[in-house]
C-alpha positions in Angstrom: 115.1 123.3 127.0 112.2 122.9 129.1 111.8 120.1 131.7 108.8 118.5 129.4 110.7 118.9 126.3 112.6 115.7 125.5 116.0 115.3 123.7 114.2 114.1 120.6 111.5 117.0 120.8 114.4 119.4 120.9 116.1 118.3 117.9 113.0 118.4 116.0 111.9 122.0 116.9 116.0 122.7 116.0 115.1 121.5 112.8 112.3 123.0 111.9 114.0 126.3 113.3 116.6 125.1 110.4 114.5 124.9 107.3 112.1 128.0 108.6 114.9 130.3 108.8 116.1 128.8 105.5 112.9 129.3 103.4 112.7 133.1 104.9 116.0 133.9 104.4 116.7 132.3 101.0 114.3 130.8 99.1 111.4 133.4 99.8 113.2 136.6 98.6 114.3 134.9 95.5 111.6 133.7 94.4 109.5 136.8 95.3 112.0 138.9 93.2 111.2 136.3 90.3 107.9 136.9 90.7 107.5 140.4 90.4 109.7 140.7 87.6 107.8 138.0 85.7 104.3 139.8 86.4 105.6 143.3 86.1 103.2 145.9 84.2 100.4 143.8 84.6 96.5 145.2 84.8 96.4 143.2 88.1 99.4 144.8 89.9 97.6 145.4 93.0 95.9 142.1 93.1 99.2 140.6 92.6 101.0 142.6 95.0 98.1 141.5 97.7 98.4 138.0 96.7 102.2 137.5 96.7 102.4 139.5 100.0 99.8 138.0 101.5 102.5 135.2 103.3 103.0 131.7 102.1 106.0 129.8 103.2 107.2 129.1 99.3 107.4 125.4 100.6 107.3 124.2 97.0 110.3 126.0 95.8 112.1 124.9 98.7 111.4 121.4 97.9 112.5 122.1 94.5 115.6 123.7 95.6 116.4 121.2 97.9 115.9 118.4 95.6 118.1 120.7 93.0 121.2 120.6 95.5 120.8 116.6 95.7 120.9 116.9 92.2 123.7 119.4 91.8 121.6 122.0 90.1 121.7 125.2 91.2 118.9 127.6 92.6 120.0 129.9 89.7 119.2 127.0 86.8 115.9 126.3 88.9 114.7 129.7 90.0 112.1 129.9 86.8 111.1 126.6 87.4 110.5 126.8 91.0 108.4 130.4 90.6 106.6 128.6 87.8 105.4 125.8 90.6 104.8 129.0 92.9 102.5 130.3 90.2 100.8 127.2 89.6 99.9 127.0 93.6 98.9 130.6 93.6 96.6 130.3 90.6 95.1 127.2 92.3 94.5 129.1 95.7 92.6 132.0 93.8 90.4 129.6 92.3 89.9 127.0 95.1 88.5 130.1 96.9 86.1 131.2 95.0 85.0 127.4 94.4 84.8 127.1 97.8 83.4 130.4 98.6 86.1 131.1 101.4 86.5 134.5 102.2 89.5 134.0 104.5 93.2 133.2 103.3 96.1 133.2 105.8 94.1 135.0 108.0 93.4 137.9 105.7 90.4 138.2 103.1 90.6 136.1 99.8 91.6 137.9 96.6 88.0 137.5 95.5 86.6 138.9 98.7 88.7 142.2 98.1 88.4 142.6 94.2 85.2 140.5 93.4 85.0 137.4 91.7 85.5 138.6 88.3 88.8 139.8 88.5 89.8 136.6 90.5 89.0 134.4 88.3 91.0 136.6 85.3 93.9 136.8 87.9 93.7 133.0 88.3 93.9 132.9 84.3 96.4 135.0 83.8 98.6 133.4 87.0 98.3 129.7 85.5 99.3 131.3 81.6 102.5 133.1 83.1 103.4 129.9 85.1 103.4 127.9 82.0 105.8 130.7 80.6 108.2 130.7 83.4 109.1 126.5 82.9 112.2 125.9 80.4 110.6 124.9 77.1 111.3 121.0 77.6 109.6 121.0 80.6 106.3 123.1 79.9 104.9 119.5 78.7 105.1 117.9 82.1 104.2 121.5 83.6 100.5 121.0 81.4 100.3 117.4 82.7 100.4 118.1 86.2 98.3 121.2 85.7 95.5 119.0 84.3 96.0 116.6 87.0 95.4 119.1 89.6 92.2 120.3 88.0 91.1 116.4 87.7 91.6 116.0 91.5 89.9 119.1 92.2 86.7 118.0 90.3 87.1 114.4 91.8 86.7 116.3 95.2 83.7 118.5 94.5 82.0 115.3 93.1 82.5 113.7 96.1 80.1 116.3 97.6 77.3 114.5 96.0 77.8 110.8 97.6 77.9 109.3 100.6 79.8 105.8 99.4 83.6 107.4 98.9 86.2 104.8 100.0 89.8 105.5 101.2 91.5 104.3 97.6 89.2 107.1 95.9 90.4 109.6 98.6 94.0 108.8 97.9 93.5 109.0 94.0 91.7 112.4 94.4 94.7 113.5 96.8 97.5 112.3 95.0 96.0 114.4 91.8 95.0 117.5 93.5 97.7 118.0 95.9 100.4 115.3 94.9 100.8 116.4 91.0 102.2 119.7 92.0 104.7 117.9 94.3 105.6 115.7 91.5 107.0 118.6 89.7 109.2 119.7 92.6 110.9 116.3 92.4 111.1 115.4 88.9 112.2 118.4 87.0 115.5 118.9 88.9 116.2 115.6 88.4 115.7 115.5 84.6 117.7 118.8 84.8 120.7 116.8 86.3 122.9 114.1 84.8 122.4 112.6 88.3 119.2 110.0 88.6 118.5 110.1 92.3 116.2 107.0 91.8 113.6 108.6 94.3 110.5 106.4 94.0 107.1 107.3 95.4 108.3 110.2 97.3 104.6 112.1 95.7 103.7 110.4 98.8 104.4 113.4 100.6 101.1 114.9 98.6 99.0 112.7 100.2 100.6 114.0 103.7 100.0 117.4 102.8 96.3 117.1 101.7 95.4 114.9 104.9 97.4 117.8 107.2 95.2 120.3 105.3 92.2 118.0 106.4 92.9 117.7 110.2 93.6 121.5 110.1 90.4 122.4 109.4 89.4 121.1 112.8 92.0 122.9 114.5 91.7 127.1 115.6 93.8 129.0 113.6 93.8 132.9 113.2 95.0 131.7 109.5 91.6 130.2 108.6 87.8 129.7 109.8 87.4 126.6 111.5 84.9 124.2 109.9 85.6 125.3 106.3 85.2 121.9 105.2 82.1 121.3 106.9 80.3 124.1 105.8 81.7 123.2 102.0 80.1 119.6 102.5 83.7 118.8 101.8 84.4 115.0 102.2 87.6 115.0 103.9 89.5 111.7 105.3 88.3 112.0 108.8 84.5 112.1 107.3 85.2 109.5 105.1 86.4 107.2 107.4 83.9 108.0 110.1 81.1 107.3 107.3 78.2 108.2 109.6 75.1 109.3 108.4 74.9 112.0 111.1 78.0 113.5 109.6 76.4 113.2 106.3 73.3 115.0 107.0 75.1 118.2 108.4 77.6 118.3 105.0 74.4 118.4 102.9 72.9 121.5 104.8 73.6 124.8 102.8 76.7 126.7 103.7 74.8 129.3 105.3 72.6 127.0 107.5 75.7 125.2 109.1 76.3 126.2 112.4 79.0 126.3 115.3 77.3 123.7 117.0 77.0 121.6 113.9 80.9 121.6 113.5 81.2 120.9 117.0 79.0 117.7 116.7 81.0 116.7 113.5 83.9 116.9 115.5 82.7 114.9 118.2 81.2 112.0 116.1 85.0 112.1 114.5 86.7 111.7 117.8 84.2 109.0 119.2 85.4 107.0 116.2 88.5 107.7 116.3 88.7 108.9 112.7 90.9 112.1 113.7 93.2 109.4 115.1 93.4 107.4 112.0 94.0 110.4 109.8 97.0 111.5 111.7 98.0 108.1 111.5 97.9 108.1 107.9 99.7 111.3 107.8 102.5 109.9 109.6 102.8 107.1 107.7 103.2 108.8 104.4 105.7 111.2 105.8 108.2 108.4 107.0 107.6 106.1 103.7 108.7 109.8 101.9 111.6 110.3 104.3 112.4 106.6 103.3 112.6 107.2 99.6 115.9 108.9 100.3 117.6 106.8 102.9 119.8 105.0 99.9 121.5 108.1 99.2 124.6 109.0 100.6 124.5 111.2 104.2 125.2 114.4 103.1 124.2 118.0 104.0 121.7 118.2 101.5 120.1 114.8 102.3 119.8 115.6 106.0 118.3 118.9 104.8 115.6 117.2 102.7 114.9 114.3 105.6 114.3 117.6 107.9 112.5 119.8 105.0 109.9 116.8 104.3 108.8 116.6 108.1 108.6 120.2 108.1 106.9 121.0 104.9 104.0 118.3 105.6 103.5 118.9 109.6 103.7 122.7 109.7 101.0 124.2 111.6 99.8 120.9 113.4 
C-alpha cells in the first residue's frame, strides 16, 4: 500500500482485483466456449470471431452466475442463459455502432467499419436470433420482452436528439429500458430457475448506474473510445440534460463531421461550470448504493459478499 492509499482504498482495490480475476478465469472462458459452439459453421464466422475476441469482460454473464450462486443454481445450469444474455448485449452493440456511426469499439475498429454496414446489420440480426435460441424454452418469452424494452429505450434516446426539453424522469425511463432491461434478465432468470426467492427488489437500478457511467466516460480520455462521441452524435446524456444550456444544444445540433475538438472541450467546460458532471457522478453513486442495499437482507455468505463487490466493480469500472 502506498502512502496516499487508505485502508478503504486498498480494500476496494483488492475487491476489484478479486472480481476481475474471477471474470477472467472462470466466467469468460466458459461463456466464450459456449458462444463459439453455438455459432459454429456460420457464414459470419470471421466477423463473429472478430467480435467475440475484441474484448469485453462478460459482466452480464458474471452477474447472472453470481445471482445463481445465491439461489443455489450452478453455472452449468445457467451457461446457456448467460451466453444468450451476452449475445443479446453483443447484438445491441453491433447495431448501436451503426446507428451512432461509431467506428471504434473497445479501442478497435467496429464490426461495421471493418466488414461494412450491410454485413454488420445481418450479423446483428443473426446474433439476436441465436441469443433467443439459447434461452431455455420457458424463459424465451421474458428474453423477448426485455429485448423489446431495449429497442424502445434505444428509440427514446434517438428521439431525444430532436428535443431540448428532456427532463430527468424521461432520462431514467429511457435508461431503465435501454440498459436496465438486459440486467433484469441477469437477475430474474436465475431466481425463476430456483425454488429460492431472494426477494430482491429494485436491483435493476444497477442499469441506471451503468448508463450514467457510460455518459461520464464520454468525457474521459481512453484508448477504448473516442472522447466526445455523444457530443458528435448529438446525444442527450445525463450531464447535458442537467445543464440544460442552449450553448450545448447548439453544438449538439451540428452535423457530426462539423463538430470540432474545441466544441467538445467547450461542452465539457460548461458541464463543469454547471456542476453537471458532479451531479451525474452523485446519481450514479446513489444508484450503486441502492443496488447494494437490495441484498443486505440476505444471509452474510461468500456469495453475497462477491455480489456486493461485483456490483461496485460492474458499475464503476473504467471510471
